[in-house]
N, C-alpha and C positions, 0 to 999 in steps of 0.2 A: 459554159465550160473553163476547165482552168487554164488553157493556154490563150483562149480567148483575148483580143483586145480591141476596146471598143471605145469611142469618143462620148458615149452616153454614159453620164455620170449617175452614183448612187441616187445623188439628190432630186436628179431628174424623175428616175422610175420611182422613187419613193411620193413624189407629190404627184405623178400620174396616177399612181396605184391608189392615193388617197381619194382624188377625185372619183375614181371607178369605184370604189368601196362605199361610197355616197349614194351614187347610182345603183350598184347591186344592191344594197340593204332595203332600197325602195322597193326593189323589185321583188325582192326575197321575200318581206313581209306581206305586201299584197297578195301574193300567191301563195302563202301558207295557211289554205283553209282547213284541212284536217286539223291543225294546231289546237283548234277551240275545243276538241273533244279529250284533251289529254291533261292531267296536271303538270306544270311546267317547274322544275328546278333547275337552277344554275349550279356548277360545280366548277366554275372558272377559277376561283380563289381558295378549293381545295386540292391537296395534293393527293390526289385519286381520279381513275377513269370511271368510277363506279359510284352508285348511290343506292343505300337499303331503303326501301318503302316497309314500313310496319303492317302485316296484316292483321286484325284484332278480333278476339273471339267475342262471338256474342254472349253477353253477359245478363243474368236473369234474377233480378230482385225479387224477394220473398217477404210474404208477411211474418212479422215477429211477435212471440209471446214476452210480455212482461217477465223480467226477472230470469229471463234463457240465455245462457250466451249463444252467441252467432257462431256458426261454423265457417272455416274460410273456405272461400270461393277460389278455385286454381283458376288463375289467370297468366297462361302461355301464350304470346305471342308468336308468328311465325314472321318472315319478310320475303319481299320480292327485292332482288338486285338485278338494276337497269345498268349497264357498261356501254360508256359512249365510245365510239370509233368515228374514225374520218370518213368522209364520204369529198370528191372534189372531181373537177374536171378542168383539162388543159384545153387552151383554144391558140392557136398560132398564125394569126393574120401576116403575111408577108408584107416587106415594106412597097412593093408596088401594088398589093391589094390597097393597103391604108391610104395612099395616095390616088388611087384610081375609083375608089367604090364610094356610092353614095352616103356609107357609114364610116363612123369612126372607131376607133378601138374600145371606148365607154360603151358603143353599143352592144360590141361583141362580149363585154364583161357582163353586160344587162343580162344578155341571153344565157348566161352562164349561170349567173344568179338564180333567173328562173329555172334551169335545169335543176340546182339544188334545191329549190321549193319544190318542185314536183317531185322529185327522190323522197322529201321528206313526206309529203302527202302520200305517197305511195306506201312507206314505210308505215305510217300511222292507219291508214285503210285496211292495210293487210291484217291487222289487229283483230279486225272482227271473225276471223276465223278461228280464232284460239278461244271465244266463248262456246262453252259448252251448251248453252240454250239460243237456240234462234227460235223468232216470230215470223209470220208471213202467209199469205194465200196459198203456199203449195208451190212446187217448182213449175214453172213454165205459166205463172201464171201472174197478173198485174198486181202491184201494190195497192191494196185498198186503206180505206179509214180503221178497219176493225183490227188489221194488224198493228196499228199503233196504239190502239187501245190494249191489244195482247201485250203488247211490249212495257206498257205502263203498269200493267196488273202484275205481269211477272216481275218488273224489279219493286213494285211495292210489296208483294206478296214474300219479297226475301228481306226486307226491311232497309233497302237501299234508300240513302239519303239522296235528295235531289237538290238543285234541279238537274233534270234529267236534259242531255242533249241528243240529236240525232244526226247522224249523216248518212245521205243517199247517196246513189248514183243519179245523173243526171234524166236518166230514164224511169227509175222509180220515181222521182219527182214530179215528172209529167204526168206519171200514171196516179199518184196520188191526188195531184189536182183535180182529175177527173171524178173523184171519188167523192171528196170531201163534203161533207154535209148530209150523206146519204143512210146513215144509221141513226141520225139523232133528229129528235122534233125540232121545232122551231125555241131558239135560245131566248126569244123575250118576245113579249107581244109588240113587237115593232114594225111589223108589217115586213120586215126583212127576212131574207133566206136565212138558215142556221149556218151556211157556209159564209156569209158576210158576219154574222156576228160572232163567231168563235175563231177565226183566224186573221191572219194578215200576211200569209205566205206570198212573196214573190223573189222571183230572181233578182239577185245584184250582182253586178261585177267581181265582188271579192267573194262569192259563193252564198254568201249568209241570205238565208230564204225566209228568214222571220220567224214569227210564233204560230204554235199552235197548240191549243190546251197548256198554255203556259210555259212550254218548253220551245228551246232555240233548235232552229234547223241549218242546216249547212248541206250542200251538194258539192261532188266532186267526181269528176271523169275518174279519179285514182281508185274509187271504189273496185275492189276486186270483182271476179267472176266466181261463179261456183258451181257444181253438177256440170263438168267440162264444156263450160262455157254458157250453159243456158238461162244461168240466173246470175242476177248481182247480189253480192252480200253486203249490206250496210250494216250499219249499228245504232243501239238506243245506249247510252253510257248513264250511270249515275256518277256520285261524286267518288273520285280517285278510284277509277277503274282501271285506267291508264296513265301512264305517267312519261315525260318527256323530259331526259337531262342533259343539259348542255356545256360542254367545257369552253366551245366558241361557235359565235353563231355563223359568222362568214369571214373569211379571210384572203384579201386578194394581194397577190404579189407577181409582179413583172420581172421578167428575165429578158436580157436581150443577146440573142443569138446572132453575132456578128456574120459569122461564115454562113448563115442561111439568111443573112440581112431579113431578117423576122424578129417580133417580140414575142414571146410566151406570155400568155396570160394564163394565170392559175386562181382557180377560186375553189374554198376548201371550207367545211363545215365540219364540226366535232360535236355529235350528239349522239345519243341512245334512246330508243322507244322500247315499251314493253307492257306487257297486262301486270295489275297489281291485285287484283281480286276478279276472278272468275265470276263470283254472282253478283257484282255489280252493274255488269254489263250483258245485252243481249245481241244477236247477229239479227238485221231484217232481210229475209231472204224473199225476193222475188223475180218474176220474168227479166231478162236482159234485153 
C-alpha cells in the first residue's frame, strides 16, 4: 500500500522472488501433463495478446492432359484465433506463520505454482468437449481397446496427420489396462501375449503412460466429466488440433504488507488455449 513504511528493501524481495521462481517453474513444468496435447507457441516478443492459426483446406491434385492448360484451384484459408489471458493466485503467509510453521515461503510459492499447472491442465482437458466427434463404448461402459482403434480409424479417415496423442482420465486408463490385448491375435510367434508385444503402457509420475500402437498416452485427473457426471471425456488428437499461446509462463512477485505483518506471494501466468481444427481430434467417452 502507498502509505506503508517497511524495512524490507526492494532488492530483498526481488532476490527472494527469484529463488521462489526457480522452485515454482520446476513445480509448474512437472505438473503440466495436458500440455503435451497442444501445439505450443510463444507470443512473448510480439505486441499482441492473440495468435492466429491457419486452417488449410484439403487440396486434390488431378490427372493432366498433355497440351491442355491447368485450371486454377481456389485456395482459401480460414483461421482460429487464440487469445492469451492472465491466471493467478495470491497467498499471504503471516510473519508468525513463517517463523512457526515447518515450511517456508518457498513451499507456499511452489503450491501456488502447482495450482497454476492444475488450471492449465483443466483448461486444455476441457477442449475435448469441443470436438464434434467422439468414440467410446457408450455411456456408462468401461473404456475398451476397440474404442482406441475407432479413434485411430476416425482420424485416419479424415486424413489427419500424426503422430496421434491420447489424454485419458485415470479411471479410463485403468479400464483400458484391463482390456488391452483382447481383440487382436498374438503379435508375433514369440510365445508372449499380444498385450506384451504391442504396448508399454505404465503410469509415470508426470502422467505419461507410454505408447500403444505407436501413440503416446497421458492421463490426468483434469479430464472432464460428461453426461451429468456419469462419464469421462478424454481425447485423441492429431497434429495441430489444439494450440496453446503463451505471453509469459510464470511470474512471481512479493509484496510486503507491514501493517498486516505478512508477505503477499503472487504467482501469475498469461496464456490461452483453444481448438484449431475440429476434424483433427475426437473425444474419448467412457464410464467415470
